[in-house]
N, CA, C and O atoms as a CHARMM CRD file, in Angstrom:
* protein
*
  324
    1    1 MET  N     -1.71300   2.34300  21.87200 PROA 1      0.00000
    2    1 MET  CA    -2.14800   1.99300  20.53700 PROA 1      0.00000
    3    1 MET  C     -1.67400   0.57500  20.23700 PROA 1      0.00000
    4    1 MET  O     -0.53300   0.21800  20.52900 PROA 1      0.00000
    5    2 THR  N     -2.53700  -0.21100  19.66500 PROA 2      0.00000
    6    2 THR  CA    -2.23400  -1.58800  19.30800 PROA 2      0.00000
    7    2 THR  C     -1.65100  -1.62900  17.90300 PROA 2      0.00000
    8    2 THR  O     -2.23500  -1.05800  16.98200 PROA 2      0.00000
    9    3 PRO  N     -0.51100  -2.29200  17.71800 PROA 3      0.00000
   10    3 PRO  CA     0.07600  -2.36800  16.37700 PROA 3      0.00000
   11    3 PRO  C     -0.74100  -3.28000  15.45900 PROA 3      0.00000
   12    3 PRO  O     -1.39700  -4.22100  15.90600 PROA 3      0.00000
   13    4 ILE  N     -0.67900  -2.97400  14.19100 PROA 4      0.00000
   14    4 ILE  CA    -1.32400  -3.80400  13.17600 PROA 4      0.00000
   15    4 ILE  C     -0.23300  -4.37700  12.29400 PROA 4      0.00000
   16    4 ILE  O      0.63400  -3.64400  11.81800 PROA 4      0.00000
   17    5 VAL  N     -0.26700  -5.65800  12.07700 PROA 5      0.00000
   18    5 VAL  CA     0.70700  -6.33300  11.22300 PROA 5      0.00000
   19    5 VAL  C     -0.04100  -6.92800  10.04700 PROA 5      0.00000
   20    5 VAL  O     -0.97900  -7.70400  10.22600 PROA 5      0.00000
   21    6 LEU  N      0.37700  -6.56300   8.84600 PROA 6      0.00000
   22    6 LEU  CA    -0.23600  -7.09800   7.63500 PROA 6      0.00000
   23    6 LEU  C      0.76800  -7.96900   6.91100 PROA 6      0.00000
   24    6 LEU  O      1.93800  -7.60700   6.78600 PROA 6      0.00000
   25    7 TYR  N      0.31700  -9.11100   6.43700 PROA 7      0.00000
   26    7 TYR  CA     1.15900 -10.01700   5.67900 PROA 7      0.00000
   27    7 TYR  C      0.54700 -10.23200   4.30300 PROA 7      0.00000
   28    7 TYR  O     -0.66000 -10.45500   4.19900 PROA 7      0.00000
   29    8 PRO  N      1.35300 -10.17100   3.24100 PROA 8      0.00000
   30    8 PRO  CA     0.82100 -10.54900   1.91900 PROA 8      0.00000
   31    8 PRO  C      0.44000 -12.02900   1.93600 PROA 8      0.00000
   32    8 PRO  O      0.99700 -12.81400   2.70300 PROA 8      0.00000
   33    9 ALA  N     -0.50200 -12.39500   1.09200 PROA 9      0.00000
   34    9 ALA  CA    -0.96100 -13.78100   1.04600 PROA 9      0.00000
   35    9 ALA  C      0.16300 -14.74900   0.70900 PROA 9      0.00000
   36    9 ALA  O      0.09200 -15.92800   1.05500 PROA 9      0.00000
   37   10 THR  N      1.19000 -14.26400   0.04100 PROA 10     0.00000
   38   10 THR  CA     2.30000 -15.12800  -0.35300 PROA 10     0.00000
   39   10 THR  C      3.37500 -15.22800   0.72200 PROA 10     0.00000
   40   10 THR  O      4.35700 -15.94600   0.53700 PROA 10     0.00000
   41   11 SER  N      3.21400 -14.53200   1.82900 PROA 11     0.00000
   42   11 SER  CA     4.22500 -14.48700   2.87500 PROA 11     0.00000
   43   11 SER  C      4.01400 -15.59400   3.90300 PROA 11     0.00000
   44   11 SER  O      2.91100 -15.78000   4.41600 PROA 11     0.00000
   45   12 LEU  N      5.07800 -16.31800   4.19300 PROA 12     0.00000
   46   12 LEU  CA     5.03500 -17.29600   5.27900 PROA 12     0.00000
   47   12 LEU  C      5.47700 -16.59400   6.55700 PROA 12     0.00000
   48   12 LEU  O      6.44600 -15.83500   6.54300 PROA 12     0.00000
   49   13 HSD  N      4.78800 -16.83500   7.64300 PROA 13     0.00000
   50   13 HSD  CA     5.15800 -16.23800   8.91200 PROA 13     0.00000
   51   13 HSD  C      4.73600 -17.16400  10.03800 PROA 13     0.00000
   52   13 HSD  O      3.98900 -18.11900   9.82700 PROA 13     0.00000
   53   14 ARG  N      5.21600 -16.87400  11.21700 PROA 14     0.00000
   54   14 ARG  CA     4.78700 -17.65000  12.36900 PROA 14     0.00000
   55   14 ARG  C      4.58900 -16.69800  13.54100 PROA 14     0.00000
   56   14 ARG  O      5.11300 -15.58400  13.55200 PROA 14     0.00000
   57   15 VAL  N      3.84300 -17.14600  14.50200 PROA 15     0.00000
   58   15 VAL  CA     3.53700 -16.34000  15.67000 PROA 15     0.00000
   59   15 VAL  C      4.10900 -17.05000  16.88700 PROA 15     0.00000
   60   15 VAL  O      3.87500 -18.24100  17.09200 PROA 15     0.00000
   61   16 GLU  N      4.85400 -16.31400  17.68400 PROA 16     0.00000
   62   16 GLU  CA     5.44700 -16.88700  18.89900 PROA 16     0.00000
   63   16 GLU  C      4.37900 -17.03200  19.98500 PROA 16     0.00000
   64   16 GLU  O      3.42000 -16.26000  20.02100 PROA 16     0.00000
   65   17 PRO  N      4.54400 -18.01900  20.86800 PROA 17     0.00000
   66   17 PRO  CA     3.59300 -18.18600  21.97300 PROA 17     0.00000
   67   17 PRO  C      3.57300 -16.96200  22.88800 PROA 17     0.00000
   68   17 PRO  O      4.59500 -16.29900  23.06600 PROA 17     0.00000
   69   18 VAL  N      2.42300 -16.66900  23.45900 PROA 18     0.00000
   70   18 VAL  CA     2.29100 -15.59000  24.42900 PROA 18     0.00000
   71   18 VAL  C      2.79100 -16.11100  25.76900 PROA 18     0.00000
   72   18 VAL  O      2.29700 -17.12900  26.25400 PROA 18     0.00000
   73   19 THR  N      3.76400 -15.42900  26.37700 PROA 19     0.00000
   74   19 THR  CA     4.31800 -15.87400  27.65800 PROA 19     0.00000
   75   19 THR  C      3.74200 -15.08200  28.82500 PROA 19     0.00000
   76   19 THR  O      3.81400 -15.52800  29.97000 PROA 19     0.00000
   77   20 ARG  N      3.17100 -13.90700  28.54600 PROA 20     0.00000
   78   20 ARG  CA     2.47300 -13.12900  29.58200 PROA 20     0.00000
   79   20 ARG  C      1.50900 -12.18400  28.87500 PROA 20     0.00000
   80   20 ARG  O      1.71500 -11.80900  27.72100 PROA 20     0.00000
   81   21 GLY  N      0.46300 -11.81100  29.58400 PROA 21     0.00000
   82   21 GLY  CA    -0.55200 -10.95100  28.98600 PROA 21     0.00000
   83   21 GLY  C     -1.46600 -11.75100  28.07500 PROA 21     0.00000
   84   21 GLY  O     -1.62200 -12.96000  28.24400 PROA 21     0.00000
   85   22 ALA  N     -2.06500 -11.07500  27.11300 PROA 22     0.00000
   86   22 ALA  CA    -3.01600 -11.72700  26.21900 PROA 22     0.00000
   87   22 ALA  C     -2.78000 -11.25400  24.79100 PROA 22     0.00000
   88   22 ALA  O     -2.33300 -10.13000  24.56300 PROA 22     0.00000
   89   23 ARG  N     -3.07700 -12.10000  23.86200 PROA 23     0.00000
   90   23 ARG  CA    -2.99100 -11.75100  22.45000 PROA 23     0.00000
   91   23 ARG  C     -4.40700 -11.53900  21.92100 PROA 23     0.00000
   92   23 ARG  O     -5.28900 -12.37400  22.12100 PROA 23     0.00000
   93   24 THR  N     -4.60800 -10.42500  21.25400 PROA 24     0.00000
   94   24 THR  CA    -5.88100 -10.15000  20.60400 PROA 24     0.00000
   95   24 THR  C     -5.63700 -10.21600  19.10400 PROA 24     0.00000
   96   24 THR  O     -4.72600  -9.56900  18.58900 PROA 24     0.00000
   97   25 CYS  N     -6.44600 -10.99200  18.41100 PROA 25     0.00000
   98   25 CYS  CA    -6.23500 -11.20200  16.97900 PROA 25     0.00000
   99   25 CYS  C     -7.49900 -10.91800  16.18800 PROA 25     0.00000
  100   25 CYS  O     -8.62000 -11.06700  16.67400 PROA 25     0.00000
  101   26 SER  N     -7.27600 -10.50900  14.96700 PROA 26     0.00000
  102   26 SER  CA    -8.36400 -10.34700  14.01800 PROA 26     0.00000
  103   26 SER  C     -7.82400 -10.78000  12.66700 PROA 26     0.00000
  104   26 SER  O     -6.70900 -10.41400  12.29400 PROA 26     0.00000
  105   27 PHE  N     -8.60100 -11.55000  11.94100 PROA 27     0.00000
  106   27 PHE  CA    -8.16000 -12.05800  10.65300 PROA 27     0.00000
  107   27 PHE  C     -9.10800 -11.56200   9.57500 PROA 27     0.00000
  108   27 PHE  O    -10.32800 -11.62900   9.72700 PROA 27     0.00000
  109   28 PHE  N     -8.54500 -11.07100   8.50100 PROA 28     0.00000
  110   28 PHE  CA    -9.36200 -10.66200   7.37700 PROA 28     0.00000
  111   28 PHE  C     -8.50900 -10.68000   6.12200 PROA 28     0.00000
  112   28 PHE  O     -7.28100 -10.71900   6.18700 PROA 28     0.00000
  113   29 TRP  N     -9.16700 -10.65200   5.00100 PROA 29     0.00000
  114   29 TRP  CA    -8.48400 -10.67900   3.71800 PROA 29     0.00000
  115   29 TRP  C     -8.90700  -9.45600   2.92600 PROA 29     0.00000
  116   29 TRP  O    -10.07100  -9.05600   2.94100 PROA 29     0.00000
  117   30 ILE  N     -7.94000  -8.87200   2.23700 PROA 30     0.00000
  118   30 ILE  CA    -8.22700  -7.75600   1.35300 PROA 30     0.00000
  119   30 ILE  C     -7.65400  -8.07300  -0.01800 PROA 30     0.00000
  120   30 ILE  O     -6.75900  -8.90800  -0.15200 PROA 30     0.00000
  121   31 GLN  N     -8.16800  -7.41300  -1.01600 PROA 31     0.00000
  122   31 GLN  CA    -7.69900  -7.64400  -2.37900 PROA 31     0.00000
  123   31 GLN  C     -7.43800  -6.29700  -3.02600 PROA 31     0.00000
  124   31 GLN  O     -8.26300  -5.38700  -2.94400 PROA 31     0.00000
  125   32 SER  N     -6.29600  -6.17900  -3.66400 PROA 32     0.00000
  126   32 SER  CA    -5.96000  -4.95400  -4.37200 PROA 32     0.00000
  127   32 SER  C     -6.77600  -4.85800  -5.65400 PROA 32     0.00000
  128   32 SER  O     -7.08900  -5.87500  -6.27200 PROA 32     0.00000
  129   33 MET  N     -7.11600  -3.65100  -6.04800 PROA 33     0.00000
  130   33 MET  CA    -7.80500  -3.45700  -7.32500 PROA 33     0.00000
  131   33 MET  C     -6.85000  -3.69400  -8.49200 PROA 33     0.00000
  132   33 MET  O     -7.28400  -3.94700  -9.61600 PROA 33     0.00000
  133   34 VAL  N     -5.53100  -3.61100  -8.21700 PROA 34     0.00000
  134   34 VAL  CA    -4.51400  -3.86500  -9.24000 PROA 34     0.00000
  135   34 VAL  C     -3.85700  -5.19100  -8.89300 PROA 34     0.00000
  136   34 VAL  O     -3.05500  -5.27000  -7.96300 PROA 34     0.00000
  137   35 ARG  N     -4.19800  -6.22600  -9.64100 PROA 35     0.00000
  138   35 ARG  CA    -3.73800  -7.57800  -9.29100 PROA 35     0.00000
  139   35 ARG  C     -2.30900  -7.85800  -9.72400 PROA 35     0.00000
  140   35 ARG  O     -1.60800  -8.62300  -9.06200 PROA 35     0.00000
  141   36 ASP  N     -1.86300  -7.25900 -10.81800 PROA 36     0.00000
  142   36 ASP  CA    -0.52200  -7.52200 -11.33100 PROA 36     0.00000
  143   36 ASP  C      0.52400  -6.94500 -10.37100 PROA 36     0.00000
  144   36 ASP  O      0.52400  -5.74600 -10.09000 PROA 36     0.00000
  145   37 ASP  N      1.41200  -7.81000  -9.87300 PROA 37     0.00000
  146   37 ASP  CA     2.41200  -7.37800  -8.89100 PROA 37     0.00000
  147   37 ASP  C      3.33200  -6.28600  -9.43300 PROA 37     0.00000
  148   37 ASP  O      3.68900  -5.35700  -8.70900 PROA 37     0.00000
  149   38 GLY  N      3.71400  -6.39700 -10.70400 PROA 38     0.00000
  150   38 GLY  CA     4.59600  -5.39200 -11.29400 PROA 38     0.00000
  151   38 GLY  C      3.93400  -4.03100 -11.37000 PROA 38     0.00000
  152   38 GLY  O      4.54600  -3.01500 -11.03700 PROA 38     0.00000
  153   39 ARG  N      2.68900  -4.01000 -11.80400 PROA 39     0.00000
  154   39 ARG  CA     1.94400  -2.74600 -11.88100 PROA 39     0.00000
  155   39 ARG  C      1.69100  -2.18200 -10.48800 PROA 39     0.00000
  156   39 ARG  O      1.78600  -0.97500 -10.26700 PROA 39     0.00000
  157   40 HSD  N      1.36900  -3.06400  -9.56000 PROA 40     0.00000
  158   40 HSD  CA     1.13200  -2.63600  -8.18200 PROA 40     0.00000
  159   40 HSD  C      2.40400  -1.99500  -7.61400 PROA 40     0.00000
  160   40 HSD  O      2.33400  -0.96000  -6.95300 PROA 40     0.00000
  161   41 ALA  N      3.55600  -2.60600  -7.87100 PROA 41     0.00000
  162   41 ALA  CA     4.82700  -2.06000  -7.38300 PROA 41     0.00000
  163   41 ALA  C      5.12400  -0.70300  -8.02200 PROA 41     0.00000
  164   41 ALA  O      5.60600   0.20600  -7.34600 PROA 41     0.00000
  165   42 LEU  N      4.83900  -0.56000  -9.32000 PROA 42     0.00000
  166   42 LEU  CA     5.05800   0.72500  -9.99000 PROA 42     0.00000
  167   42 LEU  C      4.19000   1.82400  -9.37400 PROA 42     0.00000
  168   42 LEU  O      4.66900   2.93200  -9.13300 PROA 42     0.00000
  169   43 LEU  N      2.92600   1.52000  -9.12200 PROA 43     0.00000
  170   43 LEU  CA     2.04900   2.51000  -8.50700 PROA 43     0.00000
  171   43 LEU  C      2.52600   2.87400  -7.10300 PROA 43     0.00000
  172   43 LEU  O      2.46500   4.03900  -6.71000 PROA 43     0.00000
  173   44 PHE  N      2.99600   1.89400  -6.35400 PROA 44     0.00000
  174   44 PHE  CA     3.50600   2.15600  -5.01300 PROA 44     0.00000
  175   44 PHE  C      4.71900   3.07800  -5.07400 PROA 44     0.00000
  176   44 PHE  O      4.80500   4.04600  -4.31800 PROA 44     0.00000
  177   45 ASP  N      5.66000   2.77800  -5.97600 PROA 45     0.00000
  178   45 ASP  CA     6.85300   3.61600  -6.11200 PROA 45     0.00000
  179   45 ASP  C      6.49800   5.03000  -6.56300 PROA 45     0.00000
  180   45 ASP  O      7.06300   6.00200  -6.06200 PROA 45     0.00000
  181   46 LEU  N      5.56900   5.14500  -7.50200 PROA 46     0.00000
  182   46 LEU  CA     5.13800   6.45900  -7.97300 PROA 46     0.00000
  183   46 LEU  C      4.49100   7.24000  -6.84000 PROA 46     0.00000
  184   46 LEU  O      4.77500   8.42500  -6.67000 PROA 46     0.00000
  185   47 ASP  N      3.63100   6.60000  -6.06500 PROA 47     0.00000
  186   47 ASP  CA     2.98200   7.26700  -4.94100 PROA 47     0.00000
  187   47 ASP  C      3.99600   7.70400  -3.89800 PROA 47     0.00000
  188   47 ASP  O      3.89500   8.80200  -3.35000 PROA 47     0.00000
  189   48 THR  N      4.97500   6.85000  -3.62100 PROA 48     0.00000
  190   48 THR  CA     6.01900   7.20700  -2.66000 PROA 48     0.00000
  191   48 THR  C      6.79500   8.43100  -3.13400 PROA 48     0.00000
  192   48 THR  O      7.08400   9.33100  -2.34500 PROA 48     0.00000
  193   49 GLY  N      7.13100   8.46500  -4.42500 PROA 49     0.00000
  194   49 GLY  CA     7.83200   9.61400  -4.98900 PROA 49     0.00000
  195   49 GLY  C      7.00600  10.88300  -4.91200 PROA 49     0.00000
  196   49 GLY  O      7.53700  11.95000  -4.60400 PROA 49     0.00000
  197   50 ILE  N      5.71300  10.78400  -5.18800 PROA 50     0.00000
  198   50 ILE  CA     4.82500  11.94600  -5.11100 PROA 50     0.00000
  199   50 ILE  C      4.76600  12.47000  -3.67600 PROA 50     0.00000
  200   50 ILE  O      4.81000  13.68000  -3.45500 PROA 50     0.00000
  201   51 GLN  N      4.66800  11.57400  -2.71500 PROA 51     0.00000
  202   51 GLN  CA     4.62400  11.99500  -1.31400 PROA 51     0.00000
  203   51 GLN  C      5.91900  12.68000  -0.89000 PROA 51     0.00000
  204   51 GLN  O      5.88700  13.68600  -0.18200 PROA 51     0.00000
  205   52 ARG  N      7.05100  12.14100  -1.31800 PROA 52     0.00000
  206   52 ARG  CA     8.34200  12.76100  -0.98100 PROA 52     0.00000
  207   52 ARG  C      8.48300  14.13200  -1.63300 PROA 52     0.00000
  208   52 ARG  O      8.96200  15.08100  -1.01100 PROA 52     0.00000
  209   53 LEU  N      8.06200  14.22400  -2.89100 PROA 53     0.00000
  210   53 LEU  CA     8.10700  15.50800  -3.58900 PROA 53     0.00000
  211   53 LEU  C      7.24400  16.53500  -2.86500 PROA 53     0.00000
  212   53 LEU  O      7.64900  17.68300  -2.68500 PROA 53     0.00000
  213   54 GLY  N      6.04700  16.11100  -2.45100 PROA 54     0.00000
  214   54 GLY  CA     5.16000  17.01200  -1.72100 PROA 54     0.00000
  215   54 GLY  C      5.72800  17.44100  -0.37900 PROA 54     0.00000
  216   54 GLY  O      5.52100  18.57700   0.04700 PROA 54     0.00000
  217   55 ALA  N      6.44300  16.54500   0.29200 PROA 55     0.00000
  218   55 ALA  CA     7.04500  16.88700   1.58400 PROA 55     0.00000
  219   55 ALA  C      8.22600  17.83800   1.41000 PROA 55     0.00000
  220   55 ALA  O      8.40600  18.76400   2.20000 PROA 55     0.00000
  221   56 ASP  N      9.02600  17.60500   0.37300 PROA 56     0.00000
  222   56 ASP  CA    10.21700  18.43100   0.13700 PROA 56     0.00000
  223   56 ASP  C      9.89000  19.76600  -0.52100 PROA 56     0.00000
  224   56 ASP  O     10.52700  20.78100  -0.23700 PROA 56     0.00000
  225   57 HSD  N      8.89100  19.75800  -1.40100 PROA 57     0.00000
  226   57 HSD  CA     8.51000  20.95400  -2.16900 PROA 57     0.00000
  227   57 HSD  C      6.98100  21.01000  -2.23200 PROA 57     0.00000
  228   57 HSD  O      6.39500  20.61600  -3.24100 PROA 57     0.00000
  229   58 PRO  N      6.32800  21.49200  -1.17500 PROA 58     0.00000
  230   58 PRO  CA     4.87100  21.40000  -1.04800 PROA 58     0.00000
  231   58 PRO  C      4.06200  21.95400  -2.22800 PROA 58     0.00000
  232   58 PRO  O      2.99900  21.41800  -2.53800 PROA 58     0.00000
  233   59 ASP  N      4.52700  22.98400  -2.87200 PROA 59     0.00000
  234   59 ASP  CA     3.73800  23.59700  -3.94300 PROA 59     0.00000
  235   59 ASP  C      4.32900  23.35600  -5.32600 PROA 59     0.00000
  236   59 ASP  O      4.04800  24.10900  -6.25800 PROA 59     0.00000
  237   60 HSD  N      5.13800  22.32200  -5.46800 PROA 60     0.00000
  238   60 HSD  CA     5.77500  22.05700  -6.76100 PROA 60     0.00000
  239   60 HSD  C      4.72400  21.60700  -7.77800 PROA 60     0.00000
  240   60 HSD  O      3.96700  20.67500  -7.50600 PROA 60     0.00000
  241   61 PRO  N      4.66700  22.25700  -8.94700 PROA 61     0.00000
  242   61 PRO  CA     3.64300  21.90200  -9.93200 PROA 61     0.00000
  243   61 PRO  C      3.78000  20.48000 -10.48000 PROA 61     0.00000
  244   61 PRO  O      2.79500  19.91600 -10.95700 PROA 61     0.00000
  245   62 SER  N      4.96200  19.89600 -10.42400 PROA 62     0.00000
  246   62 SER  CA     5.13800  18.52300 -10.90600 PROA 62     0.00000
  247   62 SER  C      4.36400  17.52100 -10.06600 PROA 62     0.00000
  248   62 SER  O      3.99200  16.45900 -10.56400 PROA 62     0.00000
  249   63 ALA  N      4.11200  17.84000  -8.80000 PROA 63     0.00000
  250   63 ALA  CA     3.35600  16.92900  -7.93800 PROA 63     0.00000
  251   63 ALA  C      1.94400  16.75000  -8.48100 PROA 63     0.00000
  252   63 ALA  O      1.39600  15.64900  -8.42800 PROA 63     0.00000
  253   64 VAL  N      1.35400  17.81200  -8.99900 PROA 64     0.00000
  254   64 VAL  CA     0.00600  17.72500  -9.55700 PROA 64     0.00000
  255   64 VAL  C      0.01400  16.86300 -10.81700 PROA 64     0.00000
  256   64 VAL  O     -0.87700  16.03600 -11.00900 PROA 64     0.00000
  257   65 VAL  N      1.01400  17.05500 -11.67600 PROA 65     0.00000
  258   65 VAL  CA     1.12800  16.27900 -12.91300 PROA 65     0.00000
  259   65 VAL  C      1.31700  14.79700 -12.59100 PROA 65     0.00000
  260   65 VAL  O      0.64100  13.94200 -13.16500 PROA 65     0.00000
  261   66 LEU  N      2.23100  14.49700 -11.67900 PROA 66     0.00000
  262   66 LEU  CA     2.50200  13.10700 -11.33100 PROA 66     0.00000
  263   66 LEU  C      1.30500  12.44700 -10.64900 PROA 66     0.00000
  264   66 LEU  O      1.05300  11.25900 -10.85300 PROA 66     0.00000
  265   67 THR  N      0.57600  13.20000  -9.84900 PROA 67     0.00000
  266   67 THR  CA    -0.62900  12.66100  -9.22900 PROA 67     0.00000
  267   67 THR  C     -1.66000  12.30900 -10.29300 PROA 67     0.00000
  268   67 THR  O     -2.35100  11.29700 -10.17700 PROA 67     0.00000
  269   68 GLY  N     -1.76700  13.13500 -11.32600 PROA 68     0.00000
  270   68 GLY  CA    -2.66500  12.82500 -12.43700 PROA 68     0.00000
  271   68 GLY  C     -2.25700  11.54900 -13.15200 PROA 68     0.00000
  272   68 GLY  O     -3.11000  10.73600 -13.50600 PROA 68     0.00000
  273   69 VAL  N     -0.95700  11.36600 -13.36800 PROA 69     0.00000
  274   69 VAL  CA    -0.45600  10.14300 -14.00400 PROA 69     0.00000
  275   69 VAL  C     -0.78700   8.93200 -13.14100 PROA 69     0.00000
  276   69 VAL  O     -1.22400   7.90200 -13.65300 PROA 69     0.00000
  277   70 TYR  N     -0.58000   9.05300 -11.83400 PROA 70     0.00000
  278   70 TYR  CA    -0.88400   7.96200 -10.90300 PROA 70     0.00000
  279   70 TYR  C     -2.35000   7.54500 -11.04000 PROA 70     0.00000
  280   70 TYR  O     -2.65000   6.35700 -11.16000 PROA 70     0.00000
  281   71 HSD  N     -3.26100   8.51900 -11.02100 PROA 71     0.00000
  282   71 HSD  CA    -4.69000   8.20600 -11.07900 PROA 71     0.00000
  283   71 HSD  C     -5.10400   7.64700 -12.44600 PROA 71     0.00000
  284   71 HSD  O     -5.98600   6.79100 -12.52000 PROA 71     0.00000
  285   72 LYS  N     -4.48500   8.11600 -13.51100 PROA 72     0.00000
  286   72 LYS  CA    -4.78800   7.56700 -14.83600 PROA 72     0.00000
  287   72 LYS  C     -4.35600   6.10900 -14.92300 PROA 72     0.00000
  288   72 LYS  O     -5.09000   5.27300 -15.45100 PROA 72     0.00000
  289   73 LEU  N     -3.16300   5.79900 -14.40400 PROA 73     0.00000
  290   73 LEU  CA    -2.69700   4.40900 -14.40500 PROA 73     0.00000
  291   73 LEU  C     -3.58700   3.53400 -13.52600 PROA 73     0.00000
  292   73 LEU  O     -3.91000   2.40500 -13.89400 PROA 73     0.00000
  293   74 LEU  N     -3.97900   4.04800 -12.37900 PROA 74     0.00000
  294   74 LEU  CA    -4.85100   3.29500 -11.48700 PROA 74     0.00000
  295   74 LEU  C     -6.18200   2.97900 -12.17300 PROA 74     0.00000
  296   74 LEU  O     -6.66600   1.85000 -12.09600 PROA 74     0.00000
  297   75 ARG  N     -6.77200   3.96900 -12.84300 PROA 75     0.00000
  298   75 ARG  CA    -8.03100   3.71300 -13.55500 PROA 75     0.00000
  299   75 ARG  C     -7.83100   2.70600 -14.68800 PROA 75     0.00000
  300   75 ARG  O     -8.69900   1.87100 -14.94000 PROA 75     0.00000
  301   76 GLN  N     -6.69100   2.78700 -15.36800 PROA 76     0.00000
  302   76 GLN  CA    -6.42900   1.87600 -16.48800 PROA 76     0.00000
  303   76 GLN  C     -6.21400   0.44900 -16.01800 PROA 76     0.00000
  304   76 GLN  O     -6.67800  -0.49000 -16.66500 PROA 76     0.00000
  305   77 TRP  N     -5.51700   0.26800 -14.89800 PROA 77     0.00000
  306   77 TRP  CA    -5.11600  -1.05800 -14.44500 PROA 77     0.00000
  307   77 TRP  C     -6.06700  -1.68500 -13.42500 PROA 77     0.00000
  308   77 TRP  O     -5.98400  -2.88800 -13.17600 PROA 77     0.00000
  309   78 ALA  N     -6.95600  -0.91200 -12.83800 PROA 78     0.00000
  310   78 ALA  CA    -7.82900  -1.43500 -11.79700 PROA 78     0.00000
  311   78 ALA  C     -8.84100  -2.41500 -12.36600 PROA 78     0.00000
  312   78 ALA  O     -9.38300  -2.22100 -13.45400 PROA 78     0.00000
  313   79 GLU  N     -9.07900  -3.46300 -11.60600 PROA 79     0.00000
  314   79 GLU  CA   -10.10300  -4.44300 -11.93400 PROA 79     0.00000
  315   79 GLU  C    -11.21900  -4.28200 -10.91500 PROA 79     0.00000
  316   79 GLU  O    -11.08300  -4.67300  -9.75600 PROA 79     0.00000
  317   80 VAL  N    -12.31800  -3.70400 -11.36200 PROA 80     0.00000
  318   80 VAL  CA   -13.44700  -3.44900 -10.47600 PROA 80     0.00000
  319   80 VAL  C    -14.59800  -4.35700 -10.88300 PROA 80     0.00000
  320   80 VAL  O    -15.00000  -4.40000 -12.04600 PROA 80     0.00000
  321   81 SER  N    -15.11900  -5.08400  -9.89100 PROA 81     0.00000
  322   81 SER  CA   -16.23800  -5.97300 -10.22800 PROA 81     0.00000
  323   81 SER  C    -17.53300  -5.47300  -9.66000 PROA 81     0.00000
  324   81 SER  O    -18.57400  -6.10200  -9.85000 PROA 81     0.00000
């Protein structure tokens, strides 16, 4: 399996020279539907918490409630063109 490395647009990075074998590259840009970094971070943290709750307590009713909150915030904050 070939690894995929994603960098945020604000991230500086460099690529080391290939000393053996070959490098295969693909470049593309994606855009989040939630542009505000603070809101994006909140949704990420909420989603991470929901996933952990589901892993630790698969049938916990709070997971359904929190998932609903996540989707309501996503609909409220998303910029769809």
